[in-house]
C-alpha positions in Angstrom: 216.9 244.5 -48.2 215.0 242.0 -46.0 217.4 242.8 -43.1 216.7 246.6 -43.4 213.4 248.2 -42.5 213.1 250.8 -45.3 209.8 252.2 -44.2 206.1 251.4 -43.6 202.8 251.9 -45.3 201.1 255.1 -44.2 198.7 257.8 -45.3 200.6 261.0 -45.9 200.0 264.7 -45.3 198.5 266.5 -48.3 201.1 269.3 -48.1 203.8 266.8 -48.8 203.8 265.2 -52.3 204.6 261.5 -52.5 207.3 260.7 -55.0 207.1 257.9 -57.5 209.3 254.8 -57.8 210.3 252.3 -60.4 212.4 249.1 -61.0 215.8 249.4 -62.6 217.5 246.4 -64.1 221.2 246.0 -64.6 223.8 243.4 -65.6 227.0 243.3 -63.5 230.1 242.2 -65.4 233.4 240.7 -64.2 236.7 242.4 -65.2 237.1 239.9 -68.1 233.7 240.8 -69.5 231.7 237.7 -68.2 228.3 238.3 -66.6 228.6 238.3 -62.8 224.9 238.6 -61.9 221.6 240.2 -62.8 220.3 242.9 -60.6 216.8 244.4 -60.0 216.7 247.5 -57.8 213.8 249.5 -56.6 214.6 253.2 -56.9 212.8 256.5 -56.0 212.3 259.1 -58.7 214.3 261.7 -56.9 213.9 264.3 -59.6 210.4 264.8 -58.3 211.6 265.8 -54.8 211.3 269.4 -53.7 214.4 271.0 -52.2 213.9 272.3 -48.7 211.0 269.9 -48.1 212.1 266.5 -49.2 215.8 267.1 -49.0 218.3 269.7 -48.0 222.0 268.9 -48.4 223.1 266.5 -51.2 226.9 266.7 -51.6 229.0 263.6 -50.7 232.7 263.4 -51.5 234.3 260.5 -53.4 237.9 259.4 -53.7 240.1 261.3 -56.0 242.0 259.3 -58.6 245.2 261.0 -57.5 244.6 259.6 -54.0 244.1 256.1 -55.5 247.5 256.4 -57.2 249.2 257.7 -54.1 247.8 254.9 -52.0 249.0 252.3 -54.4 252.4 253.9 -54.7 252.8 253.8 -50.9 251.5 250.2 -50.8 254.0 249.2 -53.5 256.9 251.0 -51.7 256.1 249.5 -48.3 255.0 246.1 -49.6 251.5 246.5 -48.0 248.5 244.3 -48.5 245.8 245.9 -50.7 242.3 244.5 -50.5 238.9 245.7 -51.7 235.3 245.2 -50.7 231.9 246.2 -51.7 229.1 247.2 -49.4 225.8 245.4 -50.2 222.9 247.8 -50.8 224.9 250.7 -49.3 222.4 253.5 -49.7 219.7 251.6 -47.8 221.8 252.0 -44.6 221.6 255.8 -44.7 219.2 257.5 -42.2 216.6 259.9 -43.4 216.2 263.2 -41.5 213.2 264.4 -43.6 209.7 262.9 -44.0 209.7 261.3 -47.4 206.7 259.5 -48.8 206.9 257.2 -51.8 204.3 255.5 -54.0 204.9 251.8 -54.4 205.8 250.5 -57.9 203.3 248.9 -60.2 202.3 245.4 -59.1 202.5 246.2 -55.3 199.4 248.4 -55.0 196.1 246.8 -54.2 193.0 248.2 -55.8 191.5 250.9 -53.6 194.5 251.1 -51.3 195.7 254.8 -51.3 198.5 254.3 -48.8 202.1 255.1 -49.6 205.4 254.1 -48.1 206.9 256.5 -45.5 210.6 255.9 -45.9 212.8 255.5 -42.8 216.0 254.8 -44.7 217.5 256.3 -47.8 216.7 254.6 -51.1 218.5 254.6 -54.3 217.4 257.6 -56.4 216.8 260.0 -53.5 218.7 263.2 -53.8 220.2 262.9 -50.3 220.9 259.2 -50.5 224.6 259.4 -51.3 225.2 262.0 -48.6 223.4 260.0 -46.0 225.3 256.9 -46.8 228.6 258.8 -46.7 227.9 260.1 -43.2 226.8 256.7 -42.0 229.9 254.9 -43.2 232.4 257.5 -42.2 230.9 257.6 -38.7 231.4 253.9 -38.5 235.1 254.2 -39.4 235.8 257.1 -37.0 234.2 255.0 -34.3 237.1 252.4 -34.6 239.8 255.1 -34.5 240.2 255.9 -38.2 241.1 259.6 -38.8 239.7 261.4 -41.8 242.3 262.9 -44.1 242.2 266.7 -44.6 243.6 266.4 -48.2 240.9 263.9 -49.3 237.8 263.4 -47.2 237.3 259.9 -48.6 240.6 258.7 -47.2 240.7 257.4 -43.6 243.9 256.5 -41.8 244.4 254.2 -38.8 247.7 254.3 -37.0 248.5 252.5 -33.7 252.0 251.5 -32.7 253.4 249.8 -35.8 250.0 249.1 -37.5 249.0 251.3 -40.4 245.8 250.9 -42.3 244.3 253.1 -45.0 240.6 253.0 -46.0 239.6 254.7 -49.3 235.9 254.9 -50.2 234.2 255.7 -53.4 230.4 255.4 -52.6 230.1 251.7 -51.8 233.5 250.6 -53.1 236.3 250.4 -50.5 240.0 249.8 -50.7 241.8 248.7 -47.6 245.6 248.9 -47.6 248.0 248.3 -44.7 251.0 246.5 -43.2 248.9 244.2 -41.0 246.6 241.6 -42.6 245.1 240.8 -39.2 243.9 244.3 -38.7 242.6 244.5 -42.2 240.6 241.3 -41.5 239.3 242.8 -38.3 238.1 245.9 -40.1 236.4 243.7 -42.7 234.6 241.7 -40.0 233.5 245.0 -38.3 232.1 246.4 -41.5 230.4 243.2 -42.4 228.7 243.1 -39.0 227.7 246.7 -39.4 226.6 246.8 -43.0 227.0 243.4 -44.8 229.9 243.5 -47.3 231.2 241.5 -50.2 234.9 240.7 -49.6 236.5 240.8 -53.0 240.0 239.9 -51.8 243.1 241.4 -53.4 242.5 244.6 -55.4 242.0 243.7 -59.0 239.3 246.0 -60.4 238.3 249.4 -59.2 236.2 252.1 -60.9 236.6 250.4 -64.3 240.4 250.2 -63.8 242.1 246.8 -63.8 244.8 246.6 -61.2 247.6 244.0 -61.5 250.4 243.7 -59.0 254.0 242.8 -59.9 257.3 242.7 -58.1 257.9 246.2 -59.3 254.6 247.7 -58.2 251.1 248.0 -59.6 250.0 248.1 -63.3 246.8 250.0 -64.1 244.9 249.4 -67.3 241.5 249.8 -68.8 241.3 247.0 -71.4 237.6 246.2 -70.9 236.7 249.9 -70.7 238.5 250.5 -74.0 236.9 247.6 -75.7 233.4 248.8 -74.6 234.1 252.2 -76.2 235.3 250.6 -79.5 232.2 248.4 -79.6 229.9 251.3 -78.8 231.4 253.3 -81.7 231.3 250.3 -84.0 235.0 250.3 -84.9 236.2 247.3 -82.9 237.1 245.6 -86.2 238.0 248.8 -87.9 241.3 250.1 -89.3 243.9 250.8 -86.6 246.0 254.0 -86.4 249.6 254.4 -85.3 249.1 257.9 -83.9 246.2 259.4 -82.0 246.1 262.6 -84.1 247.2 263.9 -87.5 250.4 266.0 -87.6 249.8 269.8 -87.3 246.0 269.2 -86.8 244.2 272.4 -86.0 240.5 272.1 -85.3 238.1 275.1 -85.6 234.6 275.7 -84.2 233.0 276.0 -87.7 235.1 273.2 -89.3 232.6 271.0 -91.1 228.9 270.2 -90.8 227.2 270.2 -87.3 226.6 266.8 -85.7 222.9 265.7 -85.4 223.7 263.7 -82.2 225.7 266.1 -80.1 225.0 264.3 -76.8 226.7 261.1 -78.1 229.8 263.2 -79.0 229.9 264.6 -75.5 229.6 261.1 -74.0 232.5 259.9 -76.2 234.7 262.8 -75.1 233.8 262.1 -71.5 234.8 258.4 -71.9 238.1 259.4 -73.6 238.9 261.8 -70.8 238.5 259.0 -68.3 240.7 256.8 -70.4 243.5 259.2 -69.8 243.7 258.0 -66.2 245.8 255.1 -67.5 246.9 256.5 -70.9 248.5 259.9 -70.2 250.0 259.7 -73.7 246.6 260.7 -75.3 245.9 263.7 -73.0 246.9 266.3 -75.5 245.0 264.5 -78.4 241.9 264.3 -76.3 242.1 268.0 -75.3 241.7 269.1 -78.9 238.2 267.7 -79.7 237.1 268.3 -76.1 237.1 272.1 -76.8 234.0 271.8 -79.0 231.4 270.2 -76.8 228.8 273.0 -77.3 228.5 272.7 -81.1 230.5 269.7 -82.3 231.2 269.3 -86.0 231.9 266.2 -88.1 235.6 266.9 -88.2 235.7 267.0 -84.4 234.1 263.6 -84.3 236.6 262.3 -86.8 239.4 263.5 -84.6 238.0 261.9 -81.5 237.4 258.6 -83.4 241.0 258.6 -84.6 242.2 258.6 -81.0 240.3 255.4 -80.5 241.8 253.7 -83.5 245.2 253.4 -81.8 243.6 250.8 -79.5 242.4 248.5 -82.3 244.4 245.3 -82.4 
């Protein structure tokens, strides 16, 4: 953050409302579950922004999981190198087109000082932050002869003579795959000079998915993700199940008593749906309780929990 000028203290126009800010604390974990580092991030309270004044467009595409699979399939078939990297403080590189004023967080304001920060760069929490970063990063790739895929706007392809390099982006996470390690290293150096990156080496962990390479290709798994769900549901040491659902199970909308905590049920179903990325064998089982998100019943929760029990060891 010290290398990026986010903004400057200023008085602001009364017709524009200054948005609030806060500190957000997070623990980053390694794929094996160990603590990697502790993070403190200053974010803007973007939910107080006014559309048409503080922001306009907000959409930013991210990589499709089917594209991730296709890229890995091509890399396995062609025996390509597959590396990953992370862009440090990605959103702070995005340029702001609007005048956005932000109040400083508690502890930074001196008594009697009514000035606010006029942002020059995007900040985490702003409605347009993701879109601004996407445009900034994609422009940098196009500048060094990458072409944007029409099938997935998060996929960029470099082809020159016999050199082939793919770049797939998901916000600030990037996968680089290609047949020339020298060119991949050149792209890394370019991006590091442009934005500052963390080179994570060979692809091992992406979007909560563990990636292991073998002589036959790539193996995708979600062991840590699954364990986290089991811990959250309190059944890590529970009774395992051989099958994800009962035989001839038929769930009904009014089957049982309504759940008091419906949001937790919806969260569980969402996590189970993401688990199907590496476990297609539970797709049908997950589809059954996922039909009752509006008014879930206890029997629906029991069915969802049963799916989890096949992962208890």
